[in-house]
N, C-alpha and C positions, 0 to 999 in steps of 0.2 A: 542424425542431425536435422532431418526434416526440412532441409532447405533454408534454414534461417541463420546458419553459421557462415560468417564471412571473414574477410581478412582482418587481422588484428590492427587496432588503431590505438593511439595513446589516450584519446578522449572521444566521447560521443560528440556529434555536431551540436552547436549551440542552439539550433532550432528545436532540440528535444526539450529545452527547459520549460517552455510554456505547457506542453502536455504533461510533463512530469509534475509541474505545480498543480495542475488540475487533478491529477491522480491523488496527490497529497491531500487535497481538500476532502477526499472521501473519509479522512479521519474525523471530519467535522460535520458530516452530513448524517442526519438522523431523521426518523419519521415516527408517526404515532403507531403504537402497538408493536413496536420492534425495539428490542433492547440493544443499546450500543450503536456505534457508528457503522456505516457500511463497511469500512475497512476492518473493524473488529469482527463483524459477522462473517466476512469473507475468510478471515483467519480461522475462525471456528469451523466454517464449512470445509475449508481445505483439509484441516486435520480430520474432520469427520469422514471425508472421502478417503483419505489415506488409511485410516483405521478400518474403514469398511472394505478395504481391499482394492480400491481403484488404483490403476497404474499411475505412477508419478507424471508421465507424459500427459495423461488425460487430465490430471488435477491442475497442472500448471496452465494448460490451455483453458480449462473452464474458469479458473480463478482470474487469469489475466483478461480473458474476454469479458467476464462480468464486470471487472474493475473499469476497463476502458469504456464499456457501454454506459456504466453508471456516471462517468464524467459528463455525459450528455443527458441522461435520463434520471439522475439521482436515484431515488428508491422506487421508481416505477419500473419494476422488474416483471418477469413473466407472471409471477403469482399475483402481483397487483393488477396487471392488465386482465388476467383471467377473472378476477373478482368483479370487474366492471363490464364483463361480457365480451372481451376480445377473444377470438379463437386462438388456439395455439399457433396456427400459421400466421395470423395477423400480428400476434405478439412477437413471434420470431422475426418477422420482417422489420418491425420497428427496431428491435435490438440489433439486427444486422446492419441497418442503416446507421444506428448510433455507433456501432463498432467501426464501421468503415470510415466514418468521419473522424473518430478519435484516433485511429491508428495511422492516419494519413502522413504524419510527419516521420514515422519510423520506417524501418526496413520494409520495402515493398512486399517481400515474401511473407511478412507477418500476417497480412490480411487472410491469405488462404490457409495459413497454419492455424490461426486462432478461430476462424469461423466455426469449425466443428465443436469448439468449446461451448458454443451457445446451445448445442444439442445435448450437452451432458445431463444425465438424470440428476434430480435433486440430491443433495448430500443425504446419506442414510441417517436414520434416527438412531444414532449410537451414543453411548455414554462417553462424553469427552473425558480424557485424562484430566486430573486435577490441575496439571501444569497449564492447560489451555485456559481454564477459567482464572487461574491465578495471574497469568500474564495479562489477561484482559483487565484485571483489577489492579495491576502494578503500574503506578505512574513512572514516567521517565524523569530523570533527575533535573532536567534543564541544563543550563550552561554552568559548569563548575570548573574551577582552576585552583590548584593548591595555593593557599595563602591569600585567596581573594574571596569576597562574598559571592554567594551563589546568585545567578540571574534566573529568576523564575518568571515564566511567561504563562499566564493562565488563559484557558484551561490547558493542563498538560496533556500530551498524548499518553497512551499506555503502551506497554510492550507488545501486545498483540497487534495494535495498529502499526507500530514501527516495523515489526517483523514482516507483516503482510506487505507493507509498501516496499520494503527492500526486496522481497521476493518478486513482486511484480516489476519493479524497476530492473531487477536482475535479468528477468526474461527479455525485457525490451532492449537492454544493453548488451545482451549476449552476442548478437551479431557483430557489434563493434569490436569485441575482443576475441572473436572466434571461439566462443565458449559454448559448452553443452548446457542448454537452458534448464534441463531437468535437475542437474546437479546444483546449479546456482540457486534455483528456486527452493529446493529442499534444504540446502545449507542455510539460506536466508531465513526461511520459515522457522528454523531451529537454532538460530545463532544466539538467542538470549535465553535459552532454557534455564540457565542458572538463576535468572531473575525471577523465576517462579517461586524460589525459596528465599533468595537474597534481595532485599530492597535495593533500589538503584541509588547509589550515592554519588555517581558520576566519577570523573577523573580524580577529583580531590580525595574522595573516600578510597578509591582504588590505590592511590599512592600511599595513603596511611595504612592500609592493610598490609602493604609491603610483601614480605615473604609468605604471608598467609593467603594472599590473593589467589594464586593459581590452584593450590590444594582445595580451597573453599569452593571456587568456581567449578572445579572438576567434580567434586563430590556432589554439588547441587545438580550439575548436569547429569551425572550418572543416575541420581534419584529420579529425575524427570524421564530419562530414557527407559528406566525400569518400568514405567507405566505403559509402554508401547508393546505391541506384539513383537516377538523376537525378530522376525524377518524385517519388519519395518524399522525397528531400533538399529539393526545392522546397516540398513540403507542410510539412515540418518547419520550414524557414526561415520560411514564412508564419505558421505557428502560433506560433513563438517571438517574433513581434512583440508579443505581449501581455505579455511578461515584464518590461519595464522599469518599468511603473507600474500603478496601479490605476484608470486612466482609462477603461477599457471594462468591460462586464459580464464578459467573459472574463478580463480582468486581475484583477478583483476576486475572481472565483471561484478563480483560480490562487493569488493571494496569501493568501486565506483558507485554502485547502487546505495550502499550504506552511507557513504560520505555525502552524496547528493541528498538523500532523504534527511539526514541530520541537519544539513545546512538549510535546505528549503523549508524544513519545519520551523526554524527560527526566522527565516526570511519572511514567511507569511505573516508573522506577528508584526515585523517591522514594516512590511508592505502595507498592511492595514492601517498602521499608525501614520503613514505618509499620505494616505488617500485624502483628497480634498473634495469639497462639494462639487467643484467643476468635474472632477473625475467621475463622481457618482451620477451627476445629472447629464453631462455631455458625453463622456467616453463610454459610460455604462448604460446610458439611457434609462435611468430608473423610472422617470416619467416618460414613457415611450409614446410613439405615434399612435394616434387613435382619435375617435370622434370627439373626445373631451379634452384633448391636449391643449388647445388654445385657452380653455378655461383654466386648466391646471397651471399653465405658464403664467397667466395673469394673477392667479392666486399666490403662487410662490413669489412673484415680483412684489406684490402688495405686502406680503409678510416678511420681505427682506431675505428670502431664502434662495432667490435666483442666483446662479453663479455666472 
């Protein structure tokens, strides 16, 4: 249990929402010379570590620590800092400070549990199963409901990003439900294996598939699991047993993580649409304090852009 499992609770504290929102934004953070978002690349790295033989406990620590640090540092990771001359010790100290700040709202024991994740070796250079790259290329359906037009919000997230975020959320919510984080992490990472083969049509399409839904999803899942080493495939199957319901602590942690990520994904589009110039200039300090701020303020006022 590693000290992060606590008493069961019906819901996580509301103070978790802002850091969960920040984590969700990793689906949208990209940088030059790197393919995909941070969340997508963490998904690929997690599977690379698992296929390379790393223990699940080590993988969820490394993945969650990297995601939390990235909410503060973006794509400035150890490799980026090494490229501009920071020593490994200096880079580690920067990431540790970022992790400590990002984890502050969560279970106090998480800081000590996740710190070793910063020391994890890089993901091995292994050939990813095809389901990993397919999930990274498979868009999520958006908001669908039988009998109603689909609500599409661009750009869509992909299934790799969603699965990674549910896995990280699941680790962070595990103490709330008294859940084993490794099981929640692995089940979450693998909960959309079927979408590597079946495009996502959302709730509306699933209803129309009717009696064909479960057999089709089961077959697609089995094909994906067949790409894994036997021992890892068995572990994934065992972890996925929590998915059908919320009858176990791990099931509750998974469904809380999945629900929150699905809703916060839509909320970020709506939140951006509600932002005003006052939000940007005053609350977010887009034009922030510095030697030229008085000039900038006069410029914006003269151009009619001051809020």
